[in-house]
Chimera marker file (.cmm) of the C-alpha trace (Angstrom):
<marker_set name="trace">
<marker id="1" x="-1.252" y="-48.842" z="-25.304" r="1" g="1" b="0" radius="0.5"/>
<marker id="2" x="-4.607" y="-48.863" z="-24.927" r="1" g="1" b="0" radius="0.5"/>
<marker id="3" x="-6.686" y="-46.036" z="-23.121" r="1" g="1" b="0" radius="0.5"/>
<marker id="4" x="-9.539" y="-46.260" z="-20.986" r="1" g="1" b="0" radius="0.5"/>
<marker id="5" x="-11.916" y="-43.159" z="-20.466" r="1" g="1" b="0" radius="0.5"/>
<marker id="6" x="-14.277" y="-43.040" z="-17.493" r="1" g="1" b="0" radius="0.5"/>
<marker id="7" x="-16.900" y="-40.377" z="-18.177" r="1" g="1" b="0" radius="0.5"/>
<marker id="8" x="-19.087" y="-38.954" z="-15.533" r="1" g="1" b="0" radius="0.5"/>
<marker id="9" x="-22.819" y="-38.479" z="-16.820" r="1" g="1" b="0" radius="0.5"/>
<marker id="10" x="-26.471" y="-38.307" z="-15.382" r="1" g="1" b="0" radius="0.5"/>
<marker id="11" x="-27.686" y="-41.637" z="-14.639" r="1" g="1" b="0" radius="0.5"/>
<marker id="12" x="-30.955" y="-43.001" z="-13.010" r="1" g="1" b="0" radius="0.5"/>
<marker id="13" x="-31.747" y="-39.986" z="-10.939" r="1" g="1" b="0" radius="0.5"/>
<marker id="14" x="-28.037" y="-39.300" z="-9.995" r="1" g="1" b="0" radius="0.5"/>
<marker id="15" x="-24.813" y="-39.973" z="-11.069" r="1" g="1" b="0" radius="0.5"/>
<marker id="16" x="-22.232" y="-42.498" z="-12.470" r="1" g="1" b="0" radius="0.5"/>
<marker id="17" x="-19.143" y="-42.936" z="-14.591" r="1" g="1" b="0" radius="0.5"/>
<marker id="18" x="-19.344" y="-44.876" z="-17.988" r="1" g="1" b="0" radius="0.5"/>
<marker id="19" x="-16.557" y="-46.889" z="-19.677" r="1" g="1" b="0" radius="0.5"/>
<marker id="20" x="-17.932" y="-47.333" z="-22.907" r="1" g="1" b="0" radius="0.5"/>
<marker id="21" x="-21.475" y="-48.511" z="-23.032" r="1" g="1" b="0" radius="0.5"/>
<marker id="22" x="-21.454" y="-49.763" z="-19.201" r="1" g="1" b="0" radius="0.5"/>
<marker id="23" x="-22.332" y="-47.806" z="-16.305" r="1" g="1" b="0" radius="0.5"/>
<marker id="24" x="-21.280" y="-48.032" z="-12.490" r="1" g="1" b="0" radius="0.5"/>
<marker id="25" x="-23.775" y="-47.946" z="-10.036" r="1" g="1" b="0" radius="0.5"/>
<marker id="26" x="-25.435" y="-44.468" z="-9.474" r="1" g="1" b="0" radius="0.5"/>
<marker id="27" x="-23.977" y="-41.898" z="-7.168" r="1" g="1" b="0" radius="0.5"/>
<marker id="28" x="-26.111" y="-39.206" z="-5.371" r="1" g="1" b="0" radius="0.5"/>
<marker id="29" x="-23.690" y="-36.320" z="-5.858" r="1" g="1" b="0" radius="0.5"/>
<marker id="30" x="-21.660" y="-35.431" z="-9.271" r="1" g="1" b="0" radius="0.5"/>
<marker id="31" x="-18.628" y="-34.996" z="-7.028" r="1" g="1" b="0" radius="0.5"/>
<marker id="32" x="-19.040" y="-38.744" z="-5.372" r="1" g="1" b="0" radius="0.5"/>
<marker id="33" x="-19.216" y="-40.271" z="-8.899" r="1" g="1" b="0" radius="0.5"/>
<marker id="34" x="-16.197" y="-38.299" z="-9.759" r="1" g="1" b="0" radius="0.5"/>
<marker id="35" x="-14.524" y="-39.431" z="-7.057" r="1" g="1" b="0" radius="0.5"/>
<marker id="36" x="-15.388" y="-43.257" z="-7.919" r="1" g="1" b="0" radius="0.5"/>
<marker id="37" x="-14.321" y="-42.700" z="-10.897" r="1" g="1" b="0" radius="0.5"/>
<marker id="38" x="-10.803" y="-41.468" z="-10.115" r="1" g="1" b="0" radius="0.5"/>
<marker id="39" x="-10.555" y="-44.077" z="-7.681" r="1" g="1" b="0" radius="0.5"/>
<marker id="40" x="-11.246" y="-47.042" z="-10.758" r="1" g="1" b="0" radius="0.5"/>
<marker id="41" x="-9.027" y="-45.280" z="-13.213" r="1" g="1" b="0" radius="0.5"/>
<marker id="42" x="-6.080" y="-44.998" z="-10.569" r="1" g="1" b="0" radius="0.5"/>
<marker id="43" x="-6.653" y="-48.847" z="-10.050" r="1" g="1" b="0" radius="0.5"/>
<marker id="44" x="-6.887" y="-50.044" z="-13.485" r="1" g="1" b="0" radius="0.5"/>
<marker id="45" x="-3.255" y="-48.713" z="-13.964" r="1" g="1" b="0" radius="0.5"/>
<marker id="46" x="-1.692" y="-50.563" z="-11.199" r="1" g="1" b="0" radius="0.5"/>
<marker id="47" x="0.439" y="-53.372" z="-12.663" r="1" g="1" b="0" radius="0.5"/>
<marker id="48" x="0.255" y="-56.829" z="-11.495" r="1" g="1" b="0" radius="0.5"/>
<marker id="49" x="2.561" y="-60.125" z="-11.727" r="1" g="1" b="0" radius="0.5"/>
<marker id="50" x="3.066" y="-61.868" z="-15.050" r="1" g="1" b="0" radius="0.5"/>
<marker id="51" x="1.339" y="-64.728" z="-15.506" r="1" g="1" b="0" radius="0.5"/>
<marker id="52" x="0.675" y="-67.595" z="-17.704" r="1" g="1" b="0" radius="0.5"/>
<marker id="53" x="-2.713" y="-67.908" z="-19.077" r="1" g="1" b="0" radius="0.5"/>
<marker id="54" x="-4.363" y="-70.424" z="-20.889" r="1" g="1" b="0" radius="0.5"/>
<marker id="55" x="-8.028" y="-70.078" z="-23.290" r="1" g="1" b="0" radius="0.5"/>
<marker id="56" x="-10.200" y="-72.008" z="-25.419" r="1" g="1" b="0" radius="0.5"/>
<marker id="57" x="-11.197" y="-70.114" z="-28.813" r="1" g="1" b="0" radius="0.5"/>
<marker id="58" x="-14.351" y="-70.339" z="-30.332" r="1" g="1" b="0" radius="0.5"/>
<marker id="59" x="-13.176" y="-73.381" z="-32.490" r="1" g="1" b="0" radius="0.5"/>
<marker id="60" x="-12.069" y="-75.354" z="-29.310" r="1" g="1" b="0" radius="0.5"/>
<marker id="61" x="-8.302" y="-74.871" z="-30.220" r="1" g="1" b="0" radius="0.5"/>
<marker id="62" x="-6.543" y="-74.115" z="-26.666" r="1" g="1" b="0" radius="0.5"/>
<marker id="63" x="-4.078" y="-71.311" z="-26.397" r="1" g="1" b="0" radius="0.5"/>
<marker id="64" x="-1.205" y="-70.392" z="-24.055" r="1" g="1" b="0" radius="0.5"/>
<marker id="65" x="0.055" y="-66.865" z="-23.515" r="1" g="1" b="0" radius="0.5"/>
<marker id="66" x="1.828" y="-65.003" z="-21.187" r="1" g="1" b="0" radius="0.5"/>
<marker id="67" x="-0.134" y="-61.855" z="-19.692" r="1" g="1" b="0" radius="0.5"/>
<marker id="68" x="2.633" y="-59.189" z="-18.738" r="1" g="1" b="0" radius="0.5"/>
<marker id="69" x="1.549" y="-57.828" z="-15.737" r="1" g="1" b="0" radius="0.5"/>
<marker id="70" x="2.947" y="-54.382" z="-16.446" r="1" g="1" b="0" radius="0.5"/>
<marker id="71" x="0.993" y="-54.041" z="-19.695" r="1" g="1" b="0" radius="0.5"/>
<marker id="72" x="-1.632" y="-51.893" z="-18.141" r="1" g="1" b="0" radius="0.5"/>
<marker id="73" x="-3.673" y="-49.484" z="-20.087" r="1" g="1" b="0" radius="0.5"/>
<marker id="74" x="-4.164" y="-45.641" z="-19.607" r="1" g="1" b="0" radius="0.5"/>
<marker id="75" x="-6.781" y="-44.670" z="-17.781" r="1" g="1" b="0" radius="0.5"/>
<marker id="76" x="-8.296" y="-41.100" z="-17.535" r="1" g="1" b="0" radius="0.5"/>
<marker id="77" x="-11.469" y="-39.426" z="-16.215" r="1" g="1" b="0" radius="0.5"/>
<marker id="78" x="-13.196" y="-36.898" z="-18.495" r="1" g="1" b="0" radius="0.5"/>
<marker id="79" x="-15.688" y="-34.923" z="-16.121" r="1" g="1" b="0" radius="0.5"/>
<link id1="1" id2="2" r="1" g="1" b="0" radius="0.2"/>
<link id1="2" id2="3" r="1" g="1" b="0" radius="0.2"/>
<link id1="3" id2="4" r="1" g="1" b="0" radius="0.2"/>
<link id1="4" id2="5" r="1" g="1" b="0" radius="0.2"/>
<link id1="5" id2="6" r="1" g="1" b="0" radius="0.2"/>
<link id1="6" id2="7" r="1" g="1" b="0" radius="0.2"/>
<link id1="7" id2="8" r="1" g="1" b="0" radius="0.2"/>
<link id1="8" id2="9" r="1" g="1" b="0" radius="0.2"/>
<link id1="9" id2="10" r="1" g="1" b="0" radius="0.2"/>
<link id1="10" id2="11" r="1" g="1" b="0" radius="0.2"/>
<link id1="11" id2="12" r="1" g="1" b="0" radius="0.2"/>
<link id1="12" id2="13" r="1" g="1" b="0" radius="0.2"/>
<link id1="13" id2="14" r="1" g="1" b="0" radius="0.2"/>
<link id1="14" id2="15" r="1" g="1" b="0" radius="0.2"/>
<link id1="15" id2="16" r="1" g="1" b="0" radius="0.2"/>
<link id1="16" id2="17" r="1" g="1" b="0" radius="0.2"/>
<link id1="17" id2="18" r="1" g="1" b="0" radius="0.2"/>
<link id1="18" id2="19" r="1" g="1" b="0" radius="0.2"/>
<link id1="19" id2="20" r="1" g="1" b="0" radius="0.2"/>
<link id1="20" id2="21" r="1" g="1" b="0" radius="0.2"/>
<link id1="21" id2="22" r="1" g="1" b="0" radius="0.2"/>
<link id1="22" id2="23" r="1" g="1" b="0" radius="0.2"/>
<link id1="23" id2="24" r="1" g="1" b="0" radius="0.2"/>
<link id1="24" id2="25" r="1" g="1" b="0" radius="0.2"/>
<link id1="25" id2="26" r="1" g="1" b="0" radius="0.2"/>
<link id1="26" id2="27" r="1" g="1" b="0" radius="0.2"/>
<link id1="27" id2="28" r="1" g="1" b="0" radius="0.2"/>
<link id1="28" id2="29" r="1" g="1" b="0" radius="0.2"/>
<link id1="29" id2="30" r="1" g="1" b="0" radius="0.2"/>
<link id1="30" id2="31" r="1" g="1" b="0" radius="0.2"/>
<link id1="31" id2="32" r="1" g="1" b="0" radius="0.2"/>
<link id1="32" id2="33" r="1" g="1" b="0" radius="0.2"/>
<link id1="33" id2="34" r="1" g="1" b="0" radius="0.2"/>
<link id1="34" id2="35" r="1" g="1" b="0" radius="0.2"/>
<link id1="35" id2="36" r="1" g="1" b="0" radius="0.2"/>
<link id1="36" id2="37" r="1" g="1" b="0" radius="0.2"/>
<link id1="37" id2="38" r="1" g="1" b="0" radius="0.2"/>
<link id1="38" id2="39" r="1" g="1" b="0" radius="0.2"/>
<link id1="39" id2="40" r="1" g="1" b="0" radius="0.2"/>
<link id1="40" id2="41" r="1" g="1" b="0" radius="0.2"/>
<link id1="41" id2="42" r="1" g="1" b="0" radius="0.2"/>
<link id1="42" id2="43" r="1" g="1" b="0" radius="0.2"/>
<link id1="43" id2="44" r="1" g="1" b="0" radius="0.2"/>
<link id1="44" id2="45" r="1" g="1" b="0" radius="0.2"/>
<link id1="45" id2="46" r="1" g="1" b="0" radius="0.2"/>
<link id1="46" id2="47" r="1" g="1" b="0" radius="0.2"/>
<link id1="47" id2="48" r="1" g="1" b="0" radius="0.2"/>
<link id1="48" id2="49" r="1" g="1" b="0" radius="0.2"/>
<link id1="49" id2="50" r="1" g="1" b="0" radius="0.2"/>
<link id1="50" id2="51" r="1" g="1" b="0" radius="0.2"/>
<link id1="51" id2="52" r="1" g="1" b="0" radius="0.2"/>
<link id1="52" id2="53" r="1" g="1" b="0" radius="0.2"/>
<link id1="53" id2="54" r="1" g="1" b="0" radius="0.2"/>
<link id1="54" id2="55" r="1" g="1" b="0" radius="0.2"/>
<link id1="55" id2="56" r="1" g="1" b="0" radius="0.2"/>
<link id1="56" id2="57" r="1" g="1" b="0" radius="0.2"/>
<link id1="57" id2="58" r="1" g="1" b="0" radius="0.2"/>
<link id1="58" id2="59" r="1" g="1" b="0" radius="0.2"/>
<link id1="59" id2="60" r="1" g="1" b="0" radius="0.2"/>
<link id1="60" id2="61" r="1" g="1" b="0" radius="0.2"/>
<link id1="61" id2="62" r="1" g="1" b="0" radius="0.2"/>
<link id1="62" id2="63" r="1" g="1" b="0" radius="0.2"/>
<link id1="63" id2="64" r="1" g="1" b="0" radius="0.2"/>
<link id1="64" id2="65" r="1" g="1" b="0" radius="0.2"/>
<link id1="65" id2="66" r="1" g="1" b="0" radius="0.2"/>
<link id1="66" id2="67" r="1" g="1" b="0" radius="0.2"/>
<link id1="67" id2="68" r="1" g="1" b="0" radius="0.2"/>
<link id1="68" id2="69" r="1" g="1" b="0" radius="0.2"/>
<link id1="69" id2="70" r="1" g="1" b="0" radius="0.2"/>
<link id1="70" id2="71" r="1" g="1" b="0" radius="0.2"/>
<link id1="71" id2="72" r="1" g="1" b="0" radius="0.2"/>
<link id1="72" id2="73" r="1" g="1" b="0" radius="0.2"/>
<link id1="73" id2="74" r="1" g="1" b="0" radius="0.2"/>
<link id1="74" id2="75" r="1" g="1" b="0" radius="0.2"/>
<link id1="75" id2="76" r="1" g="1" b="0" radius="0.2"/>
<link id1="76" id2="77" r="1" g="1" b="0" radius="0.2"/>
<link id1="77" id2="78" r="1" g="1" b="0" radius="0.2"/>
<link id1="78" id2="79" r="1" g="1" b="0" radius="0.2"/>
</marker_set>
């Protein structure tokens, strides 16, 4: 299973959480950014429903797969 890390960082005159190279919106305080990151991390782990998906690859071939709704990453917040 994969893992996603939300990091609290100073950003644009305030604080944000960062996942990889992507920043959230800027929050005025560290605590607000931390609360938003904790909420996002919790939501990331909520299972969904199993769905059939169809996608086209870069060569133009179509693929059918099943996306398991319970295949969610582990999410953590680093303060």
